[in-house]
N, C-alpha and C positions, 0 to 999 in steps of 0.2 A: 234624664238620659240613661240612667242605670236601672230603670224599672224592670223587674223580673218578667213582667207580662208582655213587654214590648219586644217583638222579634228584631233580630239584628242581621242585616244582610252580609253577604260574603266579603265585599270590599271593605266596609267599615270594620268588620271583625279582623280582617287581615292587617289593616293599617294599625288598628289599636293594639293587636297582639305584638307586631314587630316593634312598635314604638315602646310599649311597656317592657318588652324583653331587652331592648337596647338600654333603656334607663336602668333596669335592674342589674344588667351586666356591669354597667359603669359604677353603680353603687357597690356591688359585690367586689369589684376590682379595688375600689377605694378602701373597703374594709380589709381586704387581703393585704394591701400595702401597709395599712395602719398596724396590723398585727404581724408583719413580716412574713406573710404566707404567699405562695405563688397563686396566681389566678389562672384558671384553665377552663376551656369550654367543656371539658369532661365533668366539671362540677354539676352540669345540668342534665347529663345523659347517663352517668354511671353511678349507681348506688355504692360502688366500691370506693370511688374517689370523692363522693359528696361529703363534705364536713358536717352537713346538717344531721347526719346519722351517727356522728362520733363526738358526743359532748365531752367525753373524758379527756380528749387530747388538750383542749384549752377552753374552759368554760366561758370566758369572756368573749372569745372569738366566736364560739358557737351561738351565744346569746345575741351578739351583734348581727350575725347572719340571719337569725330568725326574726329579729326586729325589722330588718329590711324585707324579708321574704313575706311576712304575714299580710301586709297590705296588698301586695301584688297577687298573692294567692286568692284573697277575697275578691278583688276586682276581676281577675282572670276567670275565676269560677263563675261569677255572675255573667260576664260576657259570653262565656261558653254555653251557659244555660239558655241565654237569649238566642244564640246562634242555632242551638239544637232545636229550639222552638220554631225558628224560622224555617229550618230544613225539614220539619215534621218528624224529627227523631226523638226517641224517648229520653227524658231528662236524666235517667240513671246512667247514661253513657258518660255524663260529666265526671263520674268516678275515675275514668281513664286519665283525667287531668292530673291525678296523683300517682300514676303508675310509673315507676322508674324506667328510664330508657325508651319508653314508648310515648311519653306525653308530648314531645315535640312533633312526632309524626301524627299524633292525634290532632294537634293544632292544624297541621296541613290538611288533614282529612276534613275537619270542620270548615276550614276556609274554602275547600273545593266543593263541598256538597251544595247542590242547587236548592233554591227555596222549594217548599212543598207545593205540589200542583193542586190546584182547586178543581181541575177537571180530570177525567180519566186519561190514562196514557194513550195517545193517538196510535193508530195503526201505522207502523213504520213503513209499510209497503206503499202508502200513499205519497210519501215524500220522495225527494231525490235520493238516489243511491249514495251519492257522495255525502249528503247530510246525514243519512241514516248510518253510514259507516263511521262518521265522526262521533255521533252520539253513542254508538256501540263501543267504539274504542275508549271514549271518555268514561263511560260507565264501567268498563273493565279496569281502567287505570284507578279510578276512585275506589272501586270495590277492592282492588289489590291493596291500596293504602289502608283501608279499614281493616282488612285481614292482617296486614303487617303490624298494625297497632297491637292487635291481640298477640301475635307471635313475639314481637319485641318485648311486650309487657311480660310475657311468660319467661323470656330469657332474663330480663332484669330481675324478676322475683326469684326465679329458680337458681340462676347462676350467681347473680350479683348479691342477693340477700341471703338465700338459704345455702349457697355453695353446694348445690345438688344437681346432678344430671340423672333425673329419674323418669318414671313413667308419666307423670304429669306433664313434663316438658316434651318428651319425644312421642308420646301417644295421645295425650289429651289436648295439648295446645294446637297441634296441626289440624285436628278435626274441628276445633272451635274456630280457628283462624279461617279455615275453608268455609265454614258455616257463615261466619260474619261477612266475608267477602261476597259470598253468593247472595246473602240477604241485601247487602248494600247495592249490588248490581241490580237486583230485582226491584229495589226502590227507585232506581234511576232509569230503568229500561224494561221493556217487556221481558218477562222472565223466560229464559231459554237455558237448556242444559249446557249448550256450548259456552254461552256467556258466563254462567256460574263456574264452570270448570276453568275457563281462562282467567277469571278473576282470582280463583284460588291459586292458580299457577303464578299470577302476577304477585300475589301476596308473598309466596315463597321467594320469588326473585327479589323483591324489595327487601325482605327480611335478610336474605343472604348478603345482598350488597351492603346493607348498613352494618351488619356484623363484621364483614370484611373491612369496611371503611374504618371502623373504630377499633379494629384488631381485637374484637371480642373472641373471635375464633379464626382459625387458619383456613386456607382455601382447601386443603386436603380433607380436613375433618368435616367441613361443610359439604364437600362432595360425597363423603361417606354417609352422611346423614340423609342425603336426598332420597334414596329409595324408601327409607323408613317414613319420613315426614310427608313425602308426596302422596303415598297411599292414604294416609290419614286426612290430608287436606282435600283430596278428591272425594273421599267419603263424606266429609263435612260439607263440601260444596253441593253434593247431590241432595243432602238433607236441607240445606239452605235454599236451594232452588225450589224444593217442594213447599217450603214455608213461604217463599216469596210469591208464589203463584196466587196465594190468597189475598194479596194486595192490602193487607192491613198494616198496622205498625210493625216494625221489626220485632219478632219474638225474642225477647232478651233473656228469658229464663235459662236457656241452655248455656249461655255464657257464664252464668253464676256457678256452673260446675267446675270451672277452672280454679278459682280460689278454694273451693271445697276439696279438689284433688290435691292441691298443695298442702292444705291443712291436714288431710288424711295421711299424706306421705310423711309429714313432719311428726305427727302423733304416733304413727305406726310404721316406722321405716323398715324396709326389707332387711333381713339379716344378711350379713356379708357372705357371699358365696364361698364355698370351699375351693381351694386351689385345685385346678385340674391340669393334667400334663399335655404337652404337645410333644410328639415323638417323631424323629427323623432319622433315617439310617442311610449309610453309604457303604459300599464294599471297597476295601483298601487292598491293593496288591502289595502287602507287606505283613509280616507276622506281628502279633499283638505287642511283643516287647519293644519293637521298633516304633509302632504307632503310639505307644504309651508316652514316650518322651515328647512327642509333639502335641499330645493332648494336654499335658500338664502346663506347658507354656509354648507359645509359638511366636515367631518374629512378625513384624508388621505386614499387614496385607496391603495390596495396592489399593488406590482409591476406588470406591465402588462405582460400577457402571450400570448396575441394575436400576430400572426406572423407579422402583419402589424407594430405594435409598436416595436417589437423586431428588425425589419429591420431599425428602426430609426425615423419613423413618431412620432411627438410630442404627448405624451400621457398625459391626465389630471391626476393630482395626488391629488389635494385638492382645496378647495375654502374657502375664509374667507371674511367677510364683515366689513367695517370700517364705522360706522355710521348707520343711519336708515332713510328710506324714500328717496324721490327724492334728489339727490345730494350726497348720500352715494357712497362709492367706493367699488366695489366688486373686489377681486383679485383672479384670477383663476390660480393656479400653475400647470405648465406643466413640463415635463422632460427637456425641452429646456429653460425654463424661466417662466416668469409671464405675464399674460394678465392683464392690468389695465382697469377696466370697470366701468365708472361712471353710476350710476343708473338714468334712465330717466322715467320709469314707476314703481311705487311701489303700487300694489293693492293686499294686503294680501289675500291669498287663491285663487287668480285669475290670476294675471299676474305680472311678473318681466321682465322688458326690460332694456337694457343698450346699450351704445355705446362702441366702443373700442378705448381707448386713445393710447395704445401702446401694442405691441405684440411681443413674442419671435420668434425665427426661427421656421418655420413649421415642420422642421425635422432636425435630426442630421445625416448627410450623412455618409454612409459607404464608406470609402476611404482606400487606402493603407497606408496613413500617418496620424498620430495622429494630431488633431487640424486643419486639412484642412477644409476650408469653401468655397464651390463653390459660385460664384457670384449670382446665381439664388435664393439664400436664402434671398436676400435683396429686399423685397417688391414685389416679383413677385406673391405671393399668399397673398392677403390682406383681413383680416376680418374687417368688418365695424361696425356691430352691432349684438346683440343676443337677444333672447326672450325665456321665459318659460311661457307657458299657462297651467293652471290647470282647467280642465273641470270636474265638479261633475257628477258622474253617478248615476242612480236611486238606485243601490244596495249598496251605501255607498263607492264605489270605486272611483278612480280618473283617468282620462285620462291625462297623463302628456306629453306635447308636447314641444320639443326643436327646435328652429330655429336659424340658423346662416346665416347672409348675408355676402357674400364675392365676390371678383373679382379676376380673374387671369390676370396678365399682361404679358401673353405669347400667341403667336399665333402658330397654329390656336386655338382660344379660345375653340371651341367646343370639340376638342380632349382633351385638358388639363383639362377641366371641368369634364370629365368622371372620371379621376383619383382623382381630388380634391373632387368631390361629394362623392366618396367612402371613402376617408380619413375622411371627416367631419362626414359622417354617422357613421363610426366606433368610432369616438370621442364622438358623441352624445350617442350612445348606452352604451359606458363605463360609462359615467356620469349618464344617466337616470337609468340604472340598479342599479348603486350604490345608488342613491337617493331612488329608489323604495325599495331596500332591507332595508335601514335604516328606512324609513318611516313605513314599515310594521312591523318592530320590535317595533317601538314607539307605533304603534296602538295596538299591542297585550298587551303592558304593561299597557294600560289605562283601 
C-alpha cells in the first residue's frame, strides 16, 4: 500500500492526510497534558510557537513530541511523494512538506491537483463555455494555492525563524510565488497570460488572508506591502507563463533561488541604515518665548480624527517635562505608550533637542484577534532623536520646525521609508498644530 512507485489519487490522499493529522493532534494533546503544557493548533503552523524547535525548554517534553512526530513525518512524506507522482509533479516539491507555516496549505494543493493527463490538453474552444469557465477558474484557484505555499513558506522562514523582514521576503518571494502559481496554472490549463496573472493575484490574496487569519501581520501593514509584492508576483507570473507554454514538467530550478536568497541574507546582512530626518514646519502667530513654553510640555490633545491614526498608527496625546535644562527628561505620551526623551540641548526660545531612550510600538495593528502583536513592531521602525527649532520672524511670529531622526530596519529601505515619512509627517503636524494653537491663545492673553 505504501510503495513509493504506486501513484495515489486525490481522495485517498485527502482522507489519509486528514485521518493522520487528527490522530497526531490527539497524541500531541495527550503529550501536552502529560507535561502540563497547553495544546494549540498554532503548534502546526507557527515556528515561533512550535516546541519541536525549542529543546532547551524541557528536554523530556521535546523528545516525547519528536517520538510522536517521526512516524507521521515518514508516512506523510511517502504519501506526498506518491500523490506528486500521480499528479505528474516533480518529487522535489515534497520538500515543502517540511516548510513551516506553508505545509498545511501544501497538503491542500496536493489534494486538489488532478492526475497527470496522458493525452494533450484539449482545445477549450470545443467544449461548452460553462465547462471551460469552470476549468479556467479551478486552474486559477489551484495555481493560487501553489503560489501561496511558496509565499507562506517564505514568511515562515523569514519572519518565524530568521526574524527578518528583508529583500528575500519582499522582493524574492513574490516573484517566485507568482512563478509557481503560473506554472501550476499552465500544468492544469492551456497557458495564457491572463490565467497566469490571475493565478499570481490569487496567490497573493490567499497569502494575505491566511496571514490576517493567524494574526501574523495586521491589515494595514498587509495593505502597505501590496504595491511592492504585487509587482514582483506579476513579473514572476509572466516568467512562469513563458515556462508553462513548453508543456514539460514544471521547471523547479528557479524556486531553489529562495533558500539561497535567505542564506545569502543571513551570511551577509545589510548594514543598519543611518538615521535620517523628517522635517515639518508651521508658522505660529506668537513670539518664540511664548511658543517655547508649549514646546517643552503641552496638555492632552483631543482624540485623533485623522484616518491614519484611526487605522492604528501611534498618535501623540500629551507631553510633560521632568526637570529643567540639559539632563531633564521629556515624556511624550502616545496612544501606544510613552517616549522617554532625555534633553540634550536646552536653549529657551530657540532650540530643544533630545535623544530617544525608549519608545512604544509605532502602531497598534488592526487584526482579527484582540491583543495580537505582529513581530515587525519590535524595533523595525526606530526613532533615535528629535528636535524643535524656533525661528523668530520679523512680524513677531515664529516659524516652528519639528525634526525626527529615525531608521527602518526593513528592506527595501527606500520603499518602507515612503510610508514611514508619511506617518512621521502626520505625527509632526498633529503636535505642531496643537502647540501653535495653545501658543496663540497664550499670546492673545498677554
